[in-house]
C-alpha positions as CSV (number, residue, x, y, z in Angstrom):
1,M,105.9,80.7,80.9
2,D,105.8,77.2,82.5
3,Q,109.5,76.3,81.1
4,I,110.9,80.2,82.5
5,L,109.4,79.5,86.0
6,A,110.6,76.4,86.4
7,P,113.7,76.7,87.9
8,A,112.6,79.8,90.3
9,Q,109.5,77.1,91.2
10,E,112.2,74.5,92.3
11,G,114.3,76.7,94.2
12,M,111.0,77.9,96.2
13,D,110.4,74.2,96.6
14,R,113.8,73.9,98.1
15,L,113.9,76.5,100.5
16,L,110.2,75.6,101.5
17,E,111.7,72.5,102.3
18,L,114.6,73.6,104.4
19,L,111.7,76.3,106.3
20,G,109.8,73.1,106.9
21,R,112.0,71.4,108.7
22,H,112.1,74.9,111.0
23,S,108.4,75.1,111.1
24,Q,108.6,77.0,114.4
25,A,110.9,79.6,113.0
26,A,108.1,80.0,110.3
27,E,105.6,80.5,112.9
28,W,108.2,82.9,114.7
29,Y,108.1,85.0,111.2
30,T,104.0,85.4,111.4
31,A,104.0,86.1,115.1
32,L,106.5,89.0,114.5
33,V,105.4,90.9,111.2
34,R,101.9,90.7,112.8
35,F,102.7,93.7,114.5
36,L,105.3,94.7,112.4
37,F,102.8,95.4,109.6
38,P,101.0,97.9,111.3
39,V,103.9,100.2,112.4
40,L,104.8,99.9,108.2
41,A,101.7,101.1,107.2
42,L,101.6,104.1,110.1
43,L,105.1,105.1,108.6
44,I,103.7,104.6,104.9
45,L,100.4,106.4,105.4
46,T,101.0,109.5,108.0
47,R,103.6,111.6,105.4
48,A,101.0,110.7,102.7
49,I,98.4,111.7,104.5
50,R,99.7,114.2,106.7
51,G,101.3,115.8,103.0
52,L,97.8,115.6,101.4
53,L,95.9,117.6,104.5
54,R,98.4,119.9,106.2
55,V,99.1,122.0,103.6
56,P,96.7,125.6,103.4
57,H,96.3,126.0,99.8
58,A,96.8,129.2,98.7
59,A,94.6,130.9,95.6
60,E,96.2,131.9,92.6
61,C,95.6,134.9,91.6
62,W,95.6,135.5,87.7
63,G,95.0,139.4,88.1
64,Q,92.9,142.2,89.4
65,L,89.7,144.2,89.0
66,A,90.3,148.0,89.8
67,L,87.5,149.9,91.4
68,P,86.9,153.6,90.7
69,G,87.3,154.7,94.1
70,G,90.5,152.9,94.4
71,G,91.4,149.4,96.0
72,S,91.2,146.0,93.5
73,I,89.1,143.2,93.6
74,P,91.2,140.1,92.9
75,I,90.5,137.5,90.3
76,L,91.1,134.1,91.7
77,H,89.9,131.8,89.2
78,W,89.7,131.4,85.4
79,E,86.0,131.1,85.8
80,N,84.3,134.3,87.5
81,I,80.7,135.2,88.1
82,L,80.8,138.9,88.8
83,G,77.4,140.5,90.2
84,R,75.4,141.3,93.9
85,S,75.3,137.5,95.2
86,P,77.2,136.7,98.4
87,S,78.1,134.0,96.2
88,A,79.9,135.5,93.1
89,D,83.2,135.0,92.5
90,V,83.9,139.2,92.3
91,R,80.9,140.8,94.0
92,L,79.3,144.1,93.4
93,D,76.9,144.8,96.3
94,L,74.9,148.0,94.6
95,P,71.8,148.2,93.1
96,T,72.7,148.3,89.8
97,V,74.3,145.0,89.4
98,S,72.6,142.2,89.3
99,R,72.5,138.9,91.4
100,Q,74.7,137.2,88.5
101,H,75.5,139.8,86.0
102,A,78.0,138.7,83.9
103,A,81.0,136.5,83.7
104,L,84.5,136.7,82.9
105,L,86.0,133.3,81.6
106,R,89.2,132.2,80.5
107,D,89.6,130.8,77.1
108,D,91.5,127.9,75.7
109,R,94.6,130.0,74.4
110,G,95.1,131.8,78.0
111,L,92.3,134.9,76.5
112,W,89.8,136.2,78.5
113,K,86.5,137.3,77.6
114,V,83.3,138.6,79.0
115,T,79.7,137.2,79.1
116,D,76.4,139.0,80.1
117,L,74.3,136.9,81.9
118,G,70.8,138.6,80.6
119,S,71.8,141.4,83.0
120,K,69.2,144.3,83.8
121,G,72.0,147.1,83.8
122,G,74.1,145.6,81.3
123,T,77.5,144.8,80.9
124,L,80.4,146.9,78.5
125,V,83.9,146.7,77.5
126,N,86.2,149.5,76.3
127,G,82.0,151.1,76.0
128,R,81.0,148.4,74.1
129,P,77.8,146.5,74.7
130,V,78.0,142.5,75.2
131,T,75.3,140.8,73.3
132,E,77.5,137.6,73.3
133,P,81.2,136.6,74.4
134,I,83.3,139.0,73.2
135,P,87.3,139.3,74.3
136,I,88.8,141.8,77.1
137,R,92.6,142.4,77.3
138,M,94.5,143.5,79.9
139,G,94.3,147.5,80.6
140,D,90.9,147.5,79.2
141,S,87.6,148.9,80.8
142,L,84.6,146.8,82.5
143,S,81.5,148.4,82.8
144,V,79.2,146.1,84.8
145,G,75.5,147.5,85.9
146,G,77.5,151.6,85.5
147,V,80.6,150.5,88.1
148,E,83.5,151.6,85.9
149,L,86.4,148.5,86.5
150,L,89.8,148.2,84.7
151,F,91.2,145.0,84.2
152,L,94.6,144.9,85.0
153,P,98.0,142.8,85.5
154,L,99.3,142.0,89.4
155,S,102.0,144.2,90.2
156,R,105.6,142.7,90.3
157,E,105.5,142.5,93.9
158,E,102.1,141.1,94.5
159,E,103.2,138.4,91.9
160,E,106.6,137.8,94.3
161,E,104.4,137.6,97.2
162,L,102.6,134.8,95.3
163,A,105.1,133.1,94.4
164,A,106.4,132.7,98.1
165,R,103.0,131.6,99.5
166,R,103.1,129.1,96.8
167,R,106.4,127.9,97.4
168,G,105.6,126.8,101.3
169,E,102.7,124.4,99.5
170,R,105.4,122.2,97.8
171,P,104.3,118.6,98.2
172,L,106.1,116.2,100.9
173,S,109.0,114.2,99.7
174,M,107.6,110.4,98.9
175,W,110.6,108.6,99.1
176,P,110.8,107.5,103.0
177,S,107.2,106.3,102.3
178,L,108.1,104.5,99.3
179,L,110.9,102.5,100.6
180,W,108.5,101.8,103.8
181,L,106.2,100.7,101.5
182,T,108.9,98.4,99.8
183,L,109.7,96.7,102.7
184,F,106.3,96.0,103.3
185,Q,105.8,94.6,100.2
186,V,108.8,92.3,100.6
187,L,107.3,90.9,103.9
188,A,104.2,90.3,102.5
189,A,104.9,88.2,100.2
190,V,107.8,86.1,102.4
191,Q,104.5,85.9,104.8
192,L,102.1,85.1,102.1
193,T,104.3,82.3,100.7
194,L,105.2,80.6,104.0
195,S,101.6,80.5,104.9
196,R,100.5,78.0,102.2
197,E,101.0,74.2,102.2
198,K,102.0,74.5,98.0
199,P,103.1,78.2,97.4
200,N,103.7,79.2,94.2
201,V,106.8,81.3,93.1
202,L,104.3,83.7,91.2
203,C,103.5,85.2,94.3
204,P,106.8,87.0,95.1
205,L,107.4,87.9,91.5
206,V,104.0,89.8,91.5
207,F,105.3,91.1,94.6
208,L,108.3,92.2,93.0
209,A,107.2,93.3,89.8
210,L,104.3,95.6,91.8
211,S,107.6,96.8,93.5
212,L,108.9,97.7,90.4
213,V,106.5,99.0,88.8
214,M,105.9,101.7,91.9
215,W,109.7,102.9,91.7
216,L,109.5,102.9,87.7
217,Y,106.1,105.3,88.0
218,C,107.4,107.6,90.5
219,L,111.3,107.9,88.7
220,I,109.6,108.4,85.7
221,L,107.5,111.4,86.5
222,R,110.1,112.8,89.4
223,G,112.5,113.1,86.0
224,A,109.9,115.3,84.4
225,G,109.6,117.4,87.4
226,V,106.4,116.3,89.0
227,K,107.1,116.3,93.0
228,G,103.6,115.2,94.2
229,F,102.7,111.3,95.1
230,E,101.2,111.3,98.3
231,M,97.7,110.0,96.5
232,E,99.8,106.9,94.4
233,T,101.5,106.5,97.4
234,I,97.9,105.8,99.3
235,A,97.0,104.0,95.8
236,F,99.8,101.7,95.6
237,F,99.7,100.6,99.6
238,L,95.8,99.6,98.8
239,S,96.8,98.0,95.6
240,T,99.5,96.1,98.0
241,L,97.1,94.8,100.2
242,S,94.6,93.7,97.5
243,L,97.5,91.6,96.3
244,A,97.7,90.4,99.1
245,V,94.1,89.5,99.8
246,T,94.4,87.9,96.1
247,G,97.1,86.0,96.9
248,S,94.6,84.2,99.7
249,S,91.7,83.9,98.4
250,A,93.1,83.3,94.7
251,P,96.4,82.7,94.1
252,G,95.9,82.2,90.6
253,A,94.4,85.6,89.8
254,M,97.4,87.5,90.8
255,V,99.3,88.1,87.9
256,K,95.6,89.6,86.5
257,Q,95.2,91.5,89.2
258,L,98.7,93.1,88.7
259,A,97.9,93.6,85.1
260,A,94.7,95.6,86.1
261,V,96.9,98.0,88.3
262,V,99.5,98.7,85.9
263,L,96.5,98.8,83.0
264,G,94.9,101.4,85.7
265,L,98.0,103.4,86.1
266,V,98.1,104.3,82.5
267,L,94.9,105.0,82.2
268,M,95.5,107.9,85.1
269,V,98.1,109.0,83.7
270,A,96.6,109.5,80.2
271,L,93.3,110.8,81.4
272,G,95.1,113.3,83.7
273,V,97.0,114.6,80.4
274,W,94.2,114.9,78.1
275,M,92.3,116.7,81.2
276,R,94.8,119.4,80.6
277,D,93.0,121.2,77.8
278,T,89.4,122.1,78.7
279,A,88.3,122.7,75.1
280,R,89.2,119.2,74.5
281,I,87.1,117.8,77.9
282,Q,83.8,119.7,76.5
283,K,84.1,118.2,73.1
284,M,84.5,114.8,74.6
285,R,81.8,115.1,77.0
286,W,78.9,114.1,74.4
287,L,81.0,111.2,73.4
288,M,81.5,109.9,77.3
289,A,77.8,110.5,77.8
290,A,77.3,108.3,74.8
291,L,80.1,105.4,76.2
292,A,78.7,105.4,79.7
293,L,74.8,104.8,78.5
294,G,76.3,102.1,75.7
295,L,78.4,100.4,77.7
296,L,75.2,99.6,80.4
297,S,72.8,99.0,77.5
298,V,75.2,96.4,75.9
299,T,75.7,95.2,79.1
300,L,71.9,94.7,79.7
301,V,71.3,93.1,76.3
302,I,74.4,90.8,76.5
303,G,75.6,90.3,80.6
304,R,75.8,87.5,82.6
305,T,74.8,86.9,85.9
306,K,77.3,86.9,88.9
307,F,76.6,87.6,92.5
308,G,73.0,88.4,91.7
309,A,73.3,90.6,89.3
310,A,73.7,90.7,85.7
311,N,76.5,93.4,85.3
312,W,79.2,91.1,83.6
313,I,80.3,90.5,80.3
314,I,82.2,87.3,79.9
315,L,84.4,86.7,76.5
316,G,86.4,83.4,76.7
317,P,88.9,83.4,79.7
318,F,88.1,87.2,80.6
319,S,85.5,89.0,82.2
320,F,84.9,92.2,83.5
321,Q,82.3,94.8,84.5
322,P,81.5,97.9,81.8
323,S,80.3,99.7,84.9
324,E,83.1,100.2,86.7
325,V,84.2,102.2,83.3
326,A,81.1,103.9,83.6
327,K,81.3,105.4,86.4
328,I,84.4,107.2,85.0
329,C,82.4,108.1,81.8
330,Y,79.7,109.2,83.7
331,I,81.4,111.7,85.6
332,F,83.6,112.6,83.0
333,A,80.2,113.8,81.1
334,G,78.6,115.0,84.4
335,A,81.3,117.8,85.2
336,A,80.6,121.4,83.3
337,G,82.7,124.1,82.9
338,L,81.0,127.8,83.9
339,E,79.6,128.7,80.5
340,R,78.2,125.8,80.1
341,L,76.3,126.0,83.8
342,F,74.6,129.1,82.4
343,Q,72.3,126.9,79.7
344,K,69.6,125.1,82.0
345,R,69.0,122.4,79.5
346,N,72.1,121.4,80.3
347,L,71.5,119.6,83.7
348,G,68.2,118.8,82.4
349,L,69.9,116.5,80.0
350,F,72.1,115.4,82.5
351,M,69.2,114.5,84.8
352,V,68.2,112.2,81.8
353,M,71.2,110.7,81.1
354,T,71.2,109.5,84.9
355,G,68.1,108.4,84.7
356,A,68.4,106.0,82.3
357,C,71.8,105.0,83.2
358,L,70.2,104.2,86.7
359,L,67.2,102.7,84.8
360,C,69.7,99.7,83.3
361,L,71.3,99.2,86.4
362,A,68.0,98.0,88.1
363,L,66.9,96.4,85.0
364,M,70.8,94.2,85.8
365,S,69.8,93.9,89.3
366,D,73.0,95.9,90.4
367,F,71.5,98.3,92.6
368,G,74.8,98.8,94.3
369,T,76.1,100.7,91.7
370,A,72.7,102.4,91.0
371,C,73.3,103.9,94.8
372,I,76.8,105.1,93.9
373,F,75.7,106.4,90.9
374,F,73.0,108.1,92.5
375,A,75.1,109.8,95.3
376,T,77.1,110.9,92.6
377,F,74.2,112.4,90.4
378,L,73.6,114.4,93.5
379,V,77.4,116.2,94.0
380,I,77.1,117.0,90.3
381,A,73.8,118.3,90.5
382,Y,73.9,120.5,93.4
383,L,77.7,122.0,92.2
384,R,75.7,122.7,88.9
385,S,73.1,124.1,90.0
386,G,73.1,124.5,93.7
387,D,69.2,124.2,94.0
388,F,68.1,122.2,96.9
389,A,64.3,122.2,96.0
390,T,65.3,120.4,92.7
391,L,67.3,117.9,94.4
392,S,64.7,117.2,97.1
393,L,62.2,116.8,94.1
394,V,64.8,114.2,92.4
395,C,65.7,112.3,95.9
396,G,61.7,112.0,96.3
397,G,60.9,110.7,92.9
398,A,64.0,108.3,93.3
399,L,62.3,107.2,96.6
400,F,58.8,106.8,94.8
401,A,60.8,104.5,91.6
402,G,62.9,102.4,94.5
403,V,59.4,101.6,96.1
404,L,57.8,100.7,92.6
405,V,60.5,98.6,91.8
406,L,60.6,96.9,95.3
407,H,56.4,96.2,94.9
408,F,57.1,94.7,91.0
409,K,60.6,92.7,92.1
410,P,59.7,91.7,95.4
411,Y,62.4,89.1,95.8
412,I,65.0,92.6,95.9
413,L,63.1,93.2,99.5
414,R,63.9,89.7,100.6
415,R,67.3,90.0,99.9
416,F,67.7,92.9,102.2
417,A,65.4,91.8,104.7
418,S,68.2,90.5,106.8
419,W,69.7,94.1,107.5
420,G,69.9,94.3,111.1
421,H,69.4,90.9,111.8
422,A,71.9,88.9,110.1
423,W,72.3,86.6,113.3
424,E,69.1,85.7,113.3
425,A,69.3,84.5,109.9
426,A,72.8,83.5,110.1
427,S,72.3,80.2,108.1
428,T,70.4,82.0,105.3
429,T,70.0,85.4,104.3
430,G,72.8,86.1,106.5
431,Y,75.4,83.6,106.6
432,Q,77.8,86.1,104.7
433,Q,77.6,88.8,107.1
434,T,77.8,86.6,110.2
435,R,80.6,84.9,108.6
436,A,82.6,88.2,108.0
437,M,81.7,89.8,111.2
438,S,83.2,86.5,113.0
439,A,86.5,86.8,110.9
440,A,86.9,90.0,111.7
441,A,86.3,89.6,115.0
442,S,89.1,87.3,115.5
443,G,91.5,89.1,113.9
444,G,91.6,91.5,117.0
445,L,94.1,94.5,116.0
446,V,97.0,93.3,114.1
447,G,95.2,90.3,112.8
448,V,96.1,85.9,112.6
449,G,98.6,86.9,109.6
450,A,98.0,87.1,105.3
451,G,97.2,83.6,104.2
452,R,96.3,82.1,107.5
453,G,92.7,83.2,107.9
454,W,89.6,80.9,107.0
455,L,87.0,83.6,105.6
456,Y,88.9,83.5,102.1
457,K,86.7,80.2,101.4
458,L,83.5,82.0,101.5
459,P,82.6,83.0,98.1
460,A,83.1,87.1,97.6
461,A,85.2,87.1,100.2
462,D,87.6,88.9,98.6
463,T,84.9,91.4,96.4
464,D,81.8,92.1,98.7
465,L,83.6,90.7,102.1
466,V,86.7,92.2,102.0
467,F,86.9,94.4,104.7
468,G,86.5,91.3,106.7
469,M,88.7,89.5,105.0
470,L,91.1,92.8,106.0
471,C,89.9,93.0,109.5
472,E,91.2,89.1,109.9
473,E,94.3,88.9,108.2
474,W,95.7,91.9,108.6
475,G,93.9,93.6,111.4
476,L,91.8,96.5,112.7
477,L,94.1,98.8,112.9
478,I,95.8,98.3,108.9
479,A,91.6,97.9,107.8
480,V,90.6,101.5,109.8
481,L,94.0,102.8,108.1
482,A,92.9,101.7,104.4
483,V,89.3,103.0,105.2
484,L,90.7,106.6,106.6
485,S,92.9,106.4,103.4
486,I,90.3,106.7,101.1
487,L,88.4,109.5,103.4
488,T,91.7,111.3,103.1
489,L,91.6,111.5,99.5
490,A,87.8,112.6,99.5
491,V,88.9,115.9,102.1
492,F,91.9,116.9,100.1
493,A,89.2,117.2,96.8
494,A,86.9,119.3,98.9
495,R,89.6,121.3,100.6
496,S,91.7,121.9,97.1
497,C,88.5,122.7,95.3
498,R,87.6,125.8,97.2
499,V,90.8,127.1,95.3
500,G,90.3,125.5,92.3
501,R,90.6,127.2,88.5
502,S,87.8,126.0,87.1
503,A,84.2,124.4,87.0
504,F,85.4,120.7,85.2
505,P,88.1,119.9,87.5
506,T,86.2,120.9,90.9
507,I,82.8,119.5,90.2
508,A,84.8,116.1,88.7
509,A,87.4,115.7,91.5
510,C,84.3,116.1,94.1
511,A,82.2,113.9,91.9
512,A,85.3,111.3,92.1
513,G,86.3,111.7,95.8
514,S,82.2,111.4,96.7
515,L,81.6,108.1,94.6
516,L,85.3,106.7,96.5
517,V,83.6,107.3,100.1
518,V,79.9,106.3,98.8
519,Q,81.6,103.0,97.7
520,T,83.6,102.5,100.6
521,G,80.9,103.1,102.5
522,L,78.4,100.5,101.1
523,N,81.1,97.7,101.2
524,V,82.4,97.9,104.9
525,F,79.0,98.8,106.5
526,G,77.5,96.3,104.4
527,A,79.9,93.4,105.2
528,M,79.7,94.3,109.1
529,D,75.5,94.3,108.7
530,L,75.1,98.4,109.2
531,L,73.5,98.7,105.9
532,P,72.4,96.1,103.5
533,L,74.4,93.9,101.6
534,T,74.7,95.2,98.1
535,G,77.5,93.8,96.4
536,V,80.1,96.5,95.2
537,T,83.4,96.8,95.9
538,F,86.3,98.8,98.2
539,P,88.5,100.9,96.0
540,F,91.9,99.8,95.2
541,L,91.2,97.0,97.5
542,S,88.8,94.1,96.3
543,N,89.8,91.6,93.8
544,G,88.9,92.4,90.3
545,G,90.4,93.8,87.4
546,S,87.5,96.0,86.5
547,A,86.9,97.6,89.5
548,M,90.8,98.2,90.0
549,M,91.1,100.0,87.3
550,A,88.6,102.8,87.4
551,S,90.0,103.1,90.6
552,W,93.2,104.3,89.5
553,G,91.1,106.2,86.7
554,L,89.4,108.0,88.8
555,L,92.9,109.1,90.7
556,A,92.8,111.1,87.6
557,F,89.8,113.1,88.9
558,L,91.9,114.1,92.3
559,K,95.1,115.1,90.6
560,A,93.8,117.2,88.3
561,T,92.9,119.7,91.1
562,D,95.8,119.8,92.7
563,T,97.5,122.9,91.8
564,R,100.4,122.8,94.1
565,E,103.9,123.5,92.7
566,G,104.8,120.4,91.0
567,A,102.2,118.4,92.1
568,S,100.4,117.1,89.5
569,F,101.1,115.5,86.3
570,A,98.1,117.0,84.8
571,I,98.8,120.4,85.1
572,R,101.5,121.5,82.9
573,R,104.3,123.1,83.8
574,V,106.0,126.7,83.9
575,K,107.4,127.6,80.8
576,N,109.2,130.5,79.9
577,G,108.7,132.2,83.9
578,K,105.0,132.5,83.3
579,K,102.3,130.0,84.7
580,E,100.7,127.5,82.3
581,A,98.1,124.9,83.1
582,S,95.8,122.8,81.9
583,G,96.8,123.4,78.3
584,H,96.4,127.6,78.6
585,E,99.1,130.0,78.7
586,E,99.4,133.2,80.2
587,D,99.3,136.6,77.9
């Protein structure tokens, strides 16, 4: 490797020697790009954010239930509750119909089946009582509590109207944003190179490699018919900032961070393609649950302490955090299809699994990750049950457990003692927060320039305190845009889930979006002393291979909810003129 890079390094040294004679020109360059970077960031993100938020998601219609007196009720999901409850997907407000009477489900081959949910009035398909899940075909009759319905396909006019609505939802072209992002990467590489006394040729080469990976990914997927790259544009922008932060604090780790981006990208695509088949998802849930618990248990036994938490596994020159991968496995295991939600014991087992994960994290003293897991659990548990009373009891139990932990481990309380009083303990427990706030204030709106700050000299500046470092070197404008990007992903997940096809991608996307927001909030507010400093990373932005891979992996859950035409590789394309999605074909 050294022999390959030697000629490039020699050329770099000559260029820098030339630039050194014109140091004033280098200063002018920094002064110019400081104001240019926020403009480029706006050009990159405005189109991506607008593309994710402006499109009204039209519900897909998979059939209809004709009513006895005329009219019909559209079937908008693959998993539908029929009942009297206002929250039912197909509401039949009649006294003979139970609140949750029956379920109409679409299986992996595109066939439909009916399940009775313990109703009093009973459910019939073509006059046959439903005592176990039985298939139903287009044209069959369905009796729900004595109400006779007819299961029918859409008319040609209705299909054409729906197709026209969905054509209006096509994603915006991201090519302009990608061009601006490429320019951003080039200017950032030059800025970091000029800011160092002894720059390494690896810095511009790493940025060049990131640009090539970005364009190669988009071109390959575009050739496969995928059109929506808004989420990936946001992720590549944040990953660019991550490389810049790493280049300032630990230039030798830039190659490792780039490798983490590439591996995370591969993980996202593999996970998204895997989630096309819901039958495969259900088979993998128990394996994912065991993997999440196994990763945390192994870390508890052989983990090494780093930054106050024993959550690292070190193998020679390599170190990683299994808890980051466990986040993906946890969401995968916690999300469930509608047929699983009928079985109460599944929620109970999920609660037991969550308790075991939180116990492992508490014993590692990794309370930041424990908070993230617990917040994700609340989102998943609510979406699976909708039971506020149960969740209130769970929160009460968690609070009691937290008090016990602080009683038996009082040193943890001392770690949080400076919260809200960092300036009073600026030389001790509030040292990191006060320096992060000072650096952020010195950066102003546009920053002092990449590589020209001083916060990077502190431990964990590019991980736990990365928001302060970002504000110092890149300015408050870009730092706020980075936070807004994460919020956009979560808002998109919440909006798209309203018309989600099935329960699993809906729950998984909401959980992933919530996890990203909570983790970002803990990182930002912790560095600014608005919350205790818990030692969690900023998704996509902090230096760290495990965290970067996990962030890209979580993006797969969000991509799986993007049902816009041609927007996601996690949804199969139209085949033979009929819809085909997530491994299911129309009859």
